[in-house]
MARRO-168734 format. One line per 10 residues: number of its first residue (from 1); their letters; for each residue x, y, z of N, C-alpha, C, O. Coordinates in Angstrom, 1 decimal. Layout:
<pts>
NUM	A	X Y Z X Y Z X Y Z X Y Z ~ ...;
</pts>
This chain:
<pts>
1	QQFLDNVAEC	-4.7 21.7 26.0 -6.2 22.0 25.3 -6.1 22.2 23.9 -7.1 21.9 23.2 ~ -4.8 22.6 23.3 -4.7 22.8 21.9 -5.1 21.5 21.2 -5.9 21.6 20.2 ~ -4.5 20.4 21.7 -4.7 18.9 21.2 -6.1 18.6 21.1 -6.5 18.1 20.1 ~ -6.9 18.9 22.2 -8.2 18.5 22.3 -9.1 19.4 21.4 -10.1 19.0 20.8 ~ -8.7 20.6 21.2 -9.5 21.5 20.3 -9.2 20.9 18.8 -10.2 20.9 18.0 ~ -8.0 20.5 18.5 -7.7 20.3 17.0 -8.6 18.9 16.9 -9.3 18.8 15.9 ~ -8.5 18.0 17.7 -9.3 16.8 17.6 -10.8 16.9 17.5 -11.5 16.2 16.7 ~ -11.2 17.9 18.4 -12.8 18.1 18.3 -13.0 18.8 16.9 -14.0 18.5 16.3 ~ -12.3 19.8 16.5 -12.5 20.4 15.2 -12.7 19.4 14.2 -13.8 19.4 13.5 ~ -11.7 18.4 14.1 -11.6 17.3 13.0 -13.0 16.5 13.3 -13.7 16.3 12.3;
11	VYYIEHTTSD	-13.4 16.1 14.5 -14.6 15.4 14.5 -15.9 16.1 14.1 -16.8 15.5 13.6 ~ -15.9 17.3 14.4 -17.1 18.1 13.9 -17.0 18.2 12.4 -18.0 18.0 11.8 ~ -15.8 18.4 11.8 -15.7 18.4 10.4 -16.3 17.1 9.7 -17.1 17.1 8.7 ~ -15.7 15.9 10.3 -16.1 14.7 9.8 -17.7 14.5 9.9 -18.3 13.9 9.0 ~ -18.3 14.9 11.0 -19.7 14.6 11.3 -20.5 15.5 10.2 -21.6 15.1 9.9 ~ -20.0 16.6 9.8 -20.8 17.5 9.0 -20.5 17.3 7.6 -21.3 17.8 6.8 ~ -19.6 16.6 7.2 -19.2 16.4 5.8 -19.3 14.8 5.2 -19.2 14.5 4.1 ~ -19.4 14.1 6.3 -19.4 12.5 5.8 -20.9 12.0 6.1 -21.3 11.9 7.2 ~ -21.6 11.5 5.1 -22.9 11.2 5.2 -23.1 9.9 5.6 -24.2 9.6 6.1 ~ -22.1 8.8 5.5 -22.3 7.5 5.7 -21.9 7.0 7.0 -21.7 5.7 7.2;
21	INPVNLQLLL	-21.7 7.9 8.0 -21.3 7.6 9.5 -22.3 8.0 10.3 -23.1 8.9 10.0 ~ -22.3 7.5 11.6 -23.3 7.8 12.6 -22.2 8.5 13.7 -21.1 8.0 13.8 ~ -22.7 9.6 14.4 -21.9 10.2 15.2 -21.3 9.3 16.3 -21.9 8.3 16.7 ~ -20.2 9.7 16.8 -19.6 8.9 18.0 -19.3 9.9 19.2 -19.0 11.1 18.9 ~ -19.4 9.6 20.3 -19.4 10.5 21.4 -18.0 11.1 21.4 -16.9 10.4 21.2 ~ -18.0 12.6 21.5 -16.8 13.4 21.4 -15.9 13.0 22.5 -14.7 12.7 22.2 ~ -16.3 13.1 23.8 -15.5 12.8 24.9 -14.7 11.4 24.8 -13.5 11.2 25.2 ~ -15.5 10.6 24.3 -14.8 9.3 24.1 -13.5 9.3 23.0 -12.4 8.8 23.2 ~ -13.9 10.0 21.8 -12.9 10.1 20.8 -11.7 11.0 21.3 -10.6 10.7 20.8 ~ -11.9 12.0 22.1 -10.8 12.9 22.6 -10.0 12.0 23.6 -8.7 12.1 23.6;
31	AQAALESGWG	-10.7 11.2 24.6 -10.0 10.6 25.7 -9.2 9.5 25.0 -8.0 9.3 25.5 ~ -9.6 8.7 24.1 -8.8 7.6 23.3 -7.7 8.3 22.6 -6.6 7.8 22.8 ~ -7.8 9.2 21.8 -6.8 10.0 21.0 -5.6 10.6 22.0 -4.4 10.5 21.6 ~ -6.1 11.0 23.2 -5.1 11.4 24.1 -4.3 10.3 24.8 -3.1 10.4 24.9 ~ -5.1 9.3 25.1 -4.4 8.2 25.8 -3.5 7.3 24.7 -2.4 6.9 25.0 ~ -4.0 7.1 23.5 -3.2 6.4 22.6 -2.1 7.1 22.0 -1.1 6.4 21.6 ~ -2.1 8.3 21.9 -1.0 9.2 21.3 -0.1 9.9 22.1 0.8 10.6 21.7 ~ -0.5 9.7 23.4 0.3 10.6 24.4 0.1 12.2 24.2 1.0 13.0 24.2 ~ -1.1 12.5 24.0 -1.6 13.8 23.7 -1.0 14.4 22.4 -0.7 15.6 22.3 ~ -0.9 13.4 21.5 -0.4 13.8 20.1 1.1 13.7 20.1 1.7 14.1 19.0;
41	NSRFAVKGNN	1.9 13.2 21.1 3.3 13.3 21.2 4.0 12.0 20.8 5.2 11.9 20.7 ~ 3.2 10.9 20.6 3.9 9.5 20.5 4.6 9.5 19.0 4.3 10.3 18.1 ~ 5.5 8.6 18.9 6.0 8.4 17.6 5.1 8.2 16.5 5.3 8.7 15.4 ~ 4.0 7.3 16.8 3.1 6.9 15.6 2.3 8.3 15.4 1.9 8.5 14.3 ~ 1.9 9.2 16.3 1.2 10.4 16.0 1.9 11.4 15.2 1.3 12.1 14.4 ~ 3.3 11.5 15.6 4.1 12.5 15.0 4.5 12.0 13.5 4.2 12.7 12.5 ~ 5.0 10.9 13.5 5.5 10.3 12.2 4.3 9.8 11.3 4.4 9.8 10.1 ~ 3.4 9.3 12.0 2.4 8.6 11.1 1.0 9.2 11.3 0.0 8.7 10.8 ~ 0.9 10.3 11.9 -0.4 11.0 11.9 -1.6 10.0 12.5 -2.7 10.1 12.2 ~ -1.2 9.1 13.3 -2.1 8.1 13.8 -2.3 8.3 15.3 -1.3 8.3 16.1;
51	LYGIRTWTES	-3.5 8.6 15.6 -3.9 9.0 17.0 -4.4 8.0 17.9 -4.3 8.0 19.1 ~ -4.8 6.9 17.1 -5.5 5.8 17.9 -4.6 4.3 17.7 -5.1 3.3 17.9 ~ -3.4 4.5 17.2 -2.8 3.2 17.0 -3.4 2.2 16.1 -3.3 1.0 16.4 ~ -4.2 2.7 15.0 -4.7 2.0 14.2 -3.8 1.1 13.3 -2.9 1.6 12.6 ~ -4.0 -0.3 13.3 -3.1 -1.2 12.7 -3.5 -1.6 11.3 -4.7 -1.5 11.0 ~ -2.5 -2.0 10.5 -2.7 -2.7 9.3 -2.2 -4.1 9.3 -1.2 -4.3 10.1 ~ -2.7 -4.9 8.6 -2.2 -6.3 8.4 -1.7 -6.6 7.0 -1.3 -7.7 6.7 ~ -1.7 -5.6 6.2 -1.2 -5.6 4.8 0.2 -4.8 4.7 0.2 -3.6 5.0 ~ 1.2 -5.4 4.4 2.4 -4.9 4.3 2.6 -3.7 3.3 3.6 -2.8 3.4 ~ 1.8 -3.7 2.4 1.8 -2.7 1.3 1.2 -1.3 1.8 1.4 -0.2 1.2;
61	TPHLLPQGIE	0.4 -1.5 2.8 -0.2 -0.1 3.2 0.8 0.6 4.0 1.4 0.0 4.9 ~ 1.0 1.9 3.8 2.0 2.7 4.5 1.7 2.5 6.0 0.5 2.6 6.5 ~ 2.9 2.1 6.7 2.9 1.8 8.1 4.1 2.2 8.7 5.0 2.6 8.0 ~ 4.3 2.1 10.0 5.4 2.3 10.8 5.5 1.0 11.6 4.4 0.4 12.0 ~ 6.6 0.5 12.0 6.7 -0.7 12.9 7.2 -0.2 14.4 7.9 0.8 14.6 ~ 6.8 -0.9 15.2 7.3 -0.6 16.7 8.8 -0.5 16.7 9.5 -1.3 16.0 ~ 9.3 0.4 17.6 10.8 0.6 17.7 11.4 -0.7 18.1 11.1 -1.3 19.1 ~ 12.3 -1.1 17.3 13.1 -2.2 17.8 12.7 -3.4 16.8 13.5 -4.4 16.7 ~ 11.8 -3.4 16.1 11.4 -4.3 15.1 11.6 -3.9 13.7 11.1 -2.8 13.3 ~ 12.4 -4.6 13.0 12.8 -4.2 11.6 12.2 -5.0 10.5 12.0 -4.5 9.4;
71	KWPGWGVRVF	12.0 -6.3 10.8 11.1 -7.2 10.0 9.7 -7.1 10.2 9.2 -6.8 11.3 ~ 8.8 -7.2 9.1 7.5 -7.3 9.2 7.0 -8.4 10.0 7.3 -9.6 9.7 ~ 6.3 -8.2 11.2 5.8 -9.3 12.1 4.3 -9.6 11.8 3.7 -10.2 12.6 ~ 3.8 -9.1 10.6 2.4 -9.4 10.4 1.5 -8.4 10.5 0.3 -8.5 10.3 ~ 2.0 -7.4 11.0 1.2 -6.0 11.2 1.9 -4.8 11.5 3.0 -4.9 12.0 ~ 1.5 -3.7 11.1 2.1 -2.4 11.3 1.2 -1.4 11.8 0.0 -1.6 11.8 ~ 1.6 -0.2 12.3 0.6 0.8 12.7 0.6 1.7 11.4 1.6 2.2 10.9 ~ -0.7 2.0 11.0 -0.9 2.8 9.8 -0.4 4.1 9.8 -0.2 4.7 10.9 ~ 0.0 4.6 8.6 0.4 5.9 8.5 -0.7 6.7 7.7 -1.2 6.2 6.7 ~ -1.1 8.0 8.2 -2.2 8.6 7.7 -1.6 9.9 7.0 -0.5 10.3 7.3;
81	ASKCDSVKEY	-2.2 10.5 6.1 -1.9 11.8 5.5 -2.0 12.9 6.4 -1.2 13.9 6.5 ~ -3.1 12.8 7.2 -3.2 13.8 8.3 -3.8 13.2 9.6 -4.3 12.1 9.5 ~ -3.7 13.9 10.7 -4.2 13.3 11.9 -5.7 13.3 11.7 -6.3 12.4 12.2 ~ -6.4 14.2 11.1 -7.7 14.1 10.9 -8.1 12.8 10.1 -9.1 12.2 10.4 ~ -7.4 12.5 9.2 -7.7 11.2 8.4 -7.7 10.0 9.3 -8.5 9.1 9.0 ~ -6.9 9.8 10.4 -6.9 8.9 11.4 -8.0 8.9 12.3 -8.4 7.8 12.7 ~ -8.6 10.1 12.7 -9.8 10.3 13.4 -10.9 9.7 12.6 -11.8 9.0 13.1 ~ -11.0 10.0 11.2 -12.0 9.6 10.2 -12.0 8.1 10.2 -13.1 7.4 10.3 ~ -10.8 7.4 10.1 -10.8 6.2 10.0 -11.2 5.5 11.2 -11.8 4.4 11.2 ~ -10.9 6.0 12.4 -11.4 5.3 13.7 -13.0 5.3 13.8 -13.7 4.4 14.1;
91	VRLLNNHNAY	-13.3 6.6 13.4 -14.9 6.5 13.5 -15.6 5.7 12.5 -16.6 5.1 12.8 ~ -14.9 5.5 11.3 -15.5 4.5 10.3 -15.5 3.0 10.9 -16.4 2.2 10.8 ~ -14.3 2.8 11.5 -14.2 1.4 12.2 -15.1 1.2 13.3 -15.7 0.1 13.4 ~ -15.5 2.3 14.2 -16.6 2.2 15.1 -17.9 1.9 14.5 -18.7 1.3 15.1 ~ -18.1 2.5 13.3 -19.4 2.4 12.7 -19.6 1.1 11.9 -20.7 0.7 11.5 ~ -18.4 0.4 11.5 -18.7 -0.6 10.5 -18.0 -2.0 11.0 -18.6 -3.0 10.7 ~ -16.9 -1.9 11.7 -16.1 -3.3 12.1 -16.9 -4.1 13.0 -17.4 -3.6 14.0 ~ -17.0 -5.3 12.6 -17.6 -6.3 13.5 -17.2 -6.4 15.0 -18.0 -6.7 15.9 ~ -15.9 -6.1 15.2 -15.6 -6.0 16.6 -16.2 -5.0 17.5 -16.2 -5.2 18.7 ~ -16.8 -4.0 16.9 -17.5 -2.9 17.6 -19.2 -2.9 17.5 -19.9 -1.9 17.7;
101	KEFRVLRQKM	-19.5 -4.0 17.2 -21.1 -4.1 17.1 -21.6 -3.8 18.4 -22.5 -3.0 18.4 ~ -21.3 -4.3 19.5 -21.7 -4.0 21.0 -21.8 -2.6 21.1 -22.8 -2.0 21.6 ~ -20.8 -1.9 20.7 -20.7 -0.3 20.7 -21.9 0.2 20.0 -22.5 1.0 20.6 ~ -22.2 -0.2 18.8 -23.3 0.2 18.0 -24.7 0.1 18.6 -25.6 0.9 18.6 ~ -24.8 -1.3 19.0 -26.1 -1.5 19.8 -26.3 -0.7 20.9 -27.4 -0.2 21.1 ~ -25.2 -0.4 21.9 -25.6 0.6 22.9 -25.8 1.8 22.5 -26.8 2.4 22.9 ~ -25.0 2.3 21.6 -25.2 3.7 21.1 -26.7 3.9 20.6 -27.4 4.9 21.0 ~ -27.1 2.9 19.8 -28.5 3.0 19.2 -29.5 3.0 20.4 -30.4 3.9 20.4 ~ -29.5 2.1 21.3 -30.2 2.0 22.6 -30.4 3.6 23.2 -31.6 4.0 23.5 ~ -29.2 4.2 23.4 -29.2 5.4 24.0 -30.0 6.5 23.0 -30.8 7.3 23.5;
111	LDKNQQLDSI	-29.8 6.5 21.7 -30.4 7.4 20.9 -31.9 7.1 20.8 -32.7 8.0 20.6 ~ -32.3 5.9 20.9 -33.8 5.4 20.8 -34.5 6.0 22.0 -35.6 6.3 21.9 ~ -33.6 6.2 23.1 -34.3 6.6 24.2 -34.0 8.2 24.5 -34.2 8.8 25.5 ~ -33.6 8.8 23.4 -33.2 10.2 23.4 -32.3 10.6 24.5 -32.3 11.6 25.0 ~ -31.4 9.6 24.8 -30.4 9.9 26.0 -29.1 10.5 25.2 -28.8 10.2 24.0 ~ -28.4 11.3 25.9 -27.2 11.5 25.6 -26.1 10.5 25.5 -26.1 9.7 26.5 ~ -25.3 10.5 24.5 -24.4 9.3 24.3 -23.4 9.3 25.7 -22.7 10.3 25.9 ~ -23.4 8.3 26.3 -22.6 8.4 27.5 -21.2 7.7 27.3 -21.0 6.5 27.1 ~ -20.2 8.6 27.3 -18.9 8.1 26.9 -18.4 7.0 28.0 -17.8 6.0 27.5 ~ -18.7 6.9 29.3 -18.2 5.9 30.2 -18.8 4.7 30.0 -18.2 3.7 30.3;
121	QLIKTLDKFS	-20.2 4.6 29.4 -20.7 3.4 29.3 -20.4 2.8 27.9 -20.3 1.5 27.8 ~ -20.2 3.7 26.9 -19.8 3.3 25.6 -18.3 2.7 25.6 -18.0 1.7 24.8 ~ -17.3 3.2 26.4 -16.1 2.7 26.4 -16.0 1.2 27.0 -15.1 0.4 26.6 ~ -16.9 0.9 27.8 -17.1 -0.5 28.2 -17.4 -1.6 27.1 -17.3 -2.8 27.4 ~ -17.7 -1.0 26.0 -18.1 -2.0 24.9 -16.9 -2.2 23.9 -17.0 -3.0 23.0 ~ -15.9 -1.5 24.2 -14.8 -1.6 23.3 -13.6 -2.2 23.7 -12.5 -1.7 23.5 ~ -13.9 -3.4 24.4 -12.8 -4.2 25.1 -11.9 -4.8 23.7 -10.8 -5.1 23.8 ~ -12.5 -4.9 22.7 -11.8 -5.5 21.5 -10.7 -4.6 20.9 -10.0 -5.0 20.0 ~ -10.8 -3.3 21.4 -10.0 -2.4 20.8 -8.6 -2.5 21.5 -7.6 -2.1 20.9 ~ -8.3 -2.9 22.7 -7.0 -2.9 23.1 -6.8 -4.3 23.9 -7.8 -4.8 24.5;
131	TTADYDKRVI	-5.7 -4.8 23.9 -5.4 -6.1 24.6 -5.1 -5.6 26.0 -4.7 -6.5 26.8 ~ -5.0 -4.4 26.5 -4.8 -4.3 27.9 -6.1 -4.4 28.7 -7.1 -3.8 28.3 ~ -6.1 -5.3 29.8 -7.3 -5.6 30.5 -7.8 -4.5 31.0 -9.1 -4.5 30.9 ~ -7.1 -3.4 31.5 -8.0 -2.3 32.2 -8.1 -1.1 31.3 -8.1 0.0 31.9 ~ -8.1 -1.2 30.1 -8.1 -0.2 29.0 -9.4 0.7 29.3 -9.3 1.9 29.1 ~ -10.6 0.1 29.7 -11.7 0.9 29.8 -11.5 1.8 31.0 -12.0 2.9 31.0 ~ -10.8 1.3 32.0 -10.4 2.1 33.2 -9.6 3.3 33.1 -9.7 4.3 33.7 ~ -8.6 3.0 32.1 -7.6 4.1 31.6 -8.3 5.2 30.8 -8.1 6.3 31.0 ~ -9.3 4.7 29.9 -10.0 5.8 29.1 -10.9 6.5 30.0 -11.0 7.7 29.8 ~ -11.6 5.8 31.1 -12.3 6.5 32.0 -11.7 7.7 32.7 -12.1 8.8 32.8;
141	RMIKKIRKLE	-10.5 7.2 33.3 -9.7 8.3 34.0 -9.4 9.4 32.9 -9.6 10.6 33.3 ~ -9.0 9.2 31.7 -8.8 10.3 30.7 -10.0 11.1 30.4 -10.0 12.4 30.3 ~ -11.1 10.4 30.4 -12.5 11.2 30.2 -12.6 12.2 31.5 -12.9 13.4 31.3 ~ -12.4 11.7 32.6 -12.6 12.7 33.7 -11.6 13.9 33.8 -11.8 15.0 34.2 ~ -10.4 13.4 33.4 -9.2 14.5 33.3 -9.7 15.6 32.3 -9.6 16.8 32.6 ~ -10.2 15.1 31.3 -10.8 16.0 30.0 -11.9 17.0 30.5 -12.0 18.2 30.3 ~ -12.8 16.2 31.2 -14.0 16.9 31.9 -13.5 18.0 32.8 -14.1 19.1 32.7 ~ -12.6 17.9 33.6 -12.0 18.8 34.3 -11.3 20.0 33.6 -11.3 21.1 33.9 ~ -10.6 19.5 32.6 -10.0 20.6 31.8 -11.0 21.5 31.1 -10.8 22.6 30.8 ~ -12.1 20.9 30.7 -13.2 21.5 30.1 -14.0 22.5 31.2 -14.3 23.6 30.8;
151	ESK	-14.1 22.1 32.1 -14.7 22.9 33.2 -13.9 24.1 33.7 -14.4 25.2 34.1 ~ -12.6 23.9 33.6 -11.7 25.1 34.1 -11.6 26.1 32.9 -10.9 27.1 33.0 ~ -12.2 25.8 31.7 -12.0 26.8 30.6 -12.6 28.1 30.9 -12.5 29.0 30.1;
</pts>
């Protein structure tokens, strides 16, 4: 629960202090952070403050390489000054990167209809985030797990 609270606090901070972004569904951000970082326990989260496995293709950008790889393979997992910085970068990517245009279109349709942002529908638009074929199903399971945790509070 502490992990979820910390990420949520960061999301609220970003949404209230950054003027050039549109909000992203909190449950979606929490579920992806929990899944991608092993609830904040992965090597990339601990050593690189990277909760989403955000990559860099520029060797000069601070990064970590996957274990067992010592020579630059053309990409690395970015290192951030804080975990909140990785959340902010992921929100920025969702709001700006071409790969996530379908996400933004669906989000806008929901907002235009005054609907609550539906994390389960939104994750289905992020197929380019992961090369894992069932990534959306994994995130949906995590969303449901987080909902249960929230209900038992």
